[in-house]
C-alpha positions as CSV (number, residue, x, y, z in Angstrom):
1,M,15.4,-4.6,-4.4
2,V,16.6,-2.7,-1.3
3,S,13.9,-1.3,1.1
4,D,14.8,1.3,3.6
5,W,12.6,2.7,6.5
6,A,13.1,4.5,9.8
7,T,11.4,4.7,13.1
8,A,11.2,8.0,15.1
9,S,11.3,6.0,18.4
10,E,10.7,2.5,19.6
11,Q,9.2,0.8,22.7
12,N,9.1,-3.0,23.0
13,N,9.8,-3.4,19.3
14,R,10.7,-7.1,18.6
15,G,11.2,-6.3,14.9
16,F,9.8,-6.2,11.4
17,V,8.4,-9.0,9.3
18,V,8.9,-8.0,5.7
19,E,6.0,-9.2,3.6
20,K,5.7,-9.4,-0.2
21,S,2.9,-10.0,-2.8
22,H,2.9,-10.2,-6.5
23,H,-0.7,-9.1,-6.9
24,G,-1.3,-6.9,-3.7
25,L,-3.9,-9.2,-2.1
26,H,-2.2,-12.1,-0.3
27,F,1.2,-11.5,1.4
28,D,4.0,-13.9,2.3
29,S,6.8,-13.4,4.8
30,I,10.1,-13.0,3.1
31,G,12.3,-12.0,6.0
32,F,12.7,-10.5,9.5
33,V,14.7,-7.5,10.6
34,P,15.2,-7.3,14.4
35,G,14.1,-4.2,16.2
36,R,16.0,-2.2,18.8
37,D,13.4,-3.0,21.7
38,Y,13.6,0.6,23.0
39,S,15.0,3.8,21.5
40,D,14.2,7.4,22.0
41,R,15.8,8.5,18.7
42,Q,15.5,7.7,15.0
43,R,16.6,4.2,13.9
44,D,17.2,3.3,10.3
45,Y,16.5,-0.1,8.8
46,T,17.3,-1.9,5.5
47,F,16.2,-5.1,3.9
48,L,17.4,-6.6,0.6
49,D,14.9,-8.7,-1.4
50,K,17.3,-11.0,-3.3
51,N,14.4,-12.5,-5.3
52,F,13.0,-9.3,-6.7
53,V,12.4,-9.8,-10.4
54,D,10.0,-7.2,-11.8
55,N,7.2,-5.6,-9.8
56,A,6.0,-6.4,-6.3
57,Y,3.9,-5.1,-3.4
58,Y,5.5,-4.9,0.1
59,R,4.4,-4.1,3.6
60,L,6.0,-4.3,7.1
61,R,4.5,-6.2,10.0
62,Q,5.9,-4.4,13.1
63,V,5.9,-6.9,16.0
64,D,6.0,-5.9,19.7
65,A,7.6,-7.9,22.4
66,D,4.2,-9.3,23.3
67,Y,3.6,-10.3,19.7
68,Q,1.0,-7.7,19.1
69,F,1.5,-6.2,15.6
70,E,0.7,-3.3,13.3
71,L,0.8,-3.4,9.5
72,S,2.3,-0.6,7.4
73,R,0.7,0.8,4.3
74,V,1.3,-1.3,1.2
75,V,3.8,0.1,-1.3
76,F,4.3,-1.0,-4.9
77,L,7.9,-1.2,-6.2
78,A,8.7,-1.6,-9.9
79,K,11.9,-2.3,-11.8
80,E,13.4,0.9,-13.0
81,G,12.0,1.7,-16.4
82,G,8.7,0.0,-15.8
83,N,5.6,1.3,-17.4
84,L,3.4,1.9,-14.4
85,A,3.8,4.7,-11.9
86,G,3.8,3.7,-8.2
87,F,0.3,4.5,-7.0
88,R,-0.8,4.7,-3.4
89,L,-4.0,5.6,-1.4
90,D,-3.8,7.9,1.6
91,P,-4.9,7.8,4.3
92,N,-5.4,4.1,4.8
93,P,-7.5,3.2,6.7
94,V,-9.9,6.0,6.0
95,D,-13.3,7.1,7.4
96,D,-16.1,9.3,6.0
97,Q,-14.6,12.5,7.5
98,Q,-11.3,12.1,5.7
99,A,-10.6,12.6,2.0
100,L,-9.2,9.5,0.3
101,R,-6.4,10.5,-2.1
102,L,-5.0,8.4,-5.0
103,Q,-1.5,9.6,-5.5
104,S,1.3,8.7,-7.9
105,S,5.1,8.8,-7.4
106,A,5.4,10.0,-11.0
107,P,2.9,11.7,-13.4
108,P,0.8,8.9,-15.0
109,P,1.2,8.6,-18.7
110,G,-2.2,9.7,-19.9
111,E,-5.6,8.7,-18.7
112,V,-5.9,6.5,-15.6
113,R,-8.6,3.8,-15.2
114,V,-9.8,2.6,-11.7
115,Q,-12.1,-0.2,-10.7
116,L,-13.4,-0.5,-7.2
117,F,-13.9,-4.0,-5.7
118,N,-15.3,-5.3,-2.4
119,S,-13.4,-7.9,-0.3
120,V,-15.0,-10.8,-2.3
121,G,-14.0,-9.4,-5.7
122,Q,-17.3,-7.9,-6.7
123,L,-17.0,-4.9,-9.0
124,L,-18.6,-1.9,-7.4
125,G,-17.8,0.7,-10.0
126,E,-15.2,2.1,-12.4
127,A,-14.0,5.4,-13.7
128,R,-11.5,7.0,-16.0
129,G,-9.8,10.3,-15.9
130,S,-7.0,12.4,-14.3
131,L,-6.0,11.9,-10.7
132,P,-8.1,14.9,-9.5
133,Q,-11.1,13.6,-11.3
134,L,-10.6,10.1,-9.9
135,N,-10.1,11.4,-6.3
136,E,-13.5,13.2,-6.6
137,W,-15.1,10.0,-7.9
138,L,-13.5,7.8,-5.1
139,N,-14.6,10.1,-2.3
140,A,-18.2,10.2,-3.7
141,R,-18.2,6.3,-3.8
142,K,-16.5,5.9,-0.4
143,T,-19.2,7.8,1.5
144,G,-21.8,5.1,0.5
145,L,-19.7,2.1,1.4
146,A,-20.0,0.0,4.5
147,T,-17.1,-0.4,6.9
148,G,-14.7,-3.1,5.6
149,A,-11.9,-4.0,3.2
150,Y,-11.8,-2.9,-0.5
151,F,-9.5,-3.1,-3.4
152,L,-8.8,-0.5,-6.1
153,R,-7.4,-1.6,-9.4
154,V,-5.5,1.2,-11.0
155,G,-4.4,0.9,-14.6
156,T,-2.6,2.9,-17.3
157,G,-2.5,1.4,-20.7
158,T,-1.7,-2.3,-20.3
159,A,-0.2,-2.2,-16.8
160,A,-2.3,-2.4,-13.6
161,Q,-1.8,-2.3,-9.9
162,I,-4.1,-3.4,-7.0
163,L,-4.3,-1.2,-3.9
164,P,-6.0,-2.7,-0.8
165,W,-7.7,-0.2,1.5
166,V,-9.9,-0.2,4.6
167,K,-12.9,2.0,5.3
168,Q,-13.5,2.5,9.0
């Protein structure tokens, strides 16, 4: 699987640690792509995951020269022809003033089921419906949640994907 990304500009960018997970919860480093340290224009990057088999979650850990880092949002990549659309939550992290949106890279095949879990795996609620219905449900639930990490399990038929997110 080939991953491509770009930066608009860079300052003290040591590089990018590419991280992978098969379930979306715990990530392992699978490679490093050196940064350009400083750039005032767009820079394009590519990474090849030679061990990609079927479906996986990826994120980037952008590391500065002083080893401070920031994590990208998590993306789900599936083998072409897979039976689950690539879902994502935006914005992530989110606060009570922002609308959390569950989005899909392709129209989901029928009804979607979501389950909301806290960081210790406790089920907080579940719903079924279309993406607009689920977004309304998510935002109603989000308002009553404490600051912290959560996971949303999104399923269509027999396939499912786990999306980590943070409420600020």
